[in-house]
C-alpha positions, 0 to 999 in steps of 0.5 A: 206721282214721283217719290223723293227720298233724302239721305243724310239730311242734317238734324238741324235742317230737319228740325227747321223744316219740321218747325216750318211745316208745323207753322204752315199747317203742312206735313213735312212732305207738303212743306218740301213740295211747297219750297221746291215749287217756289224755288223752281217754278217760273214766275208768271210774267207781269203785264206792263199794264199791271204796272200802271200807277205803281210808284206814283207816290214817289213822284208826286212832289218832283219832276223827272228832271229834278229827280235826275239832277238830285241823283247826279248831285249825290254822286259827288 
């Protein structure tokens, strides 16, 4: 496993990192690894089938044409 040393890390950033690690019950190294993983890993693709039914509560009381008409009226 690789080692990463960070030089010149501002004190303010180190304090925030230490506080965040403590809040998440991690060491600072674990917290840095977690943050870098979140920032750099590619998200898993979502299947179109998983989206089925999402947003249905937004369309419950309207039709697509009513929604389009409403949006167009809001442009004026």
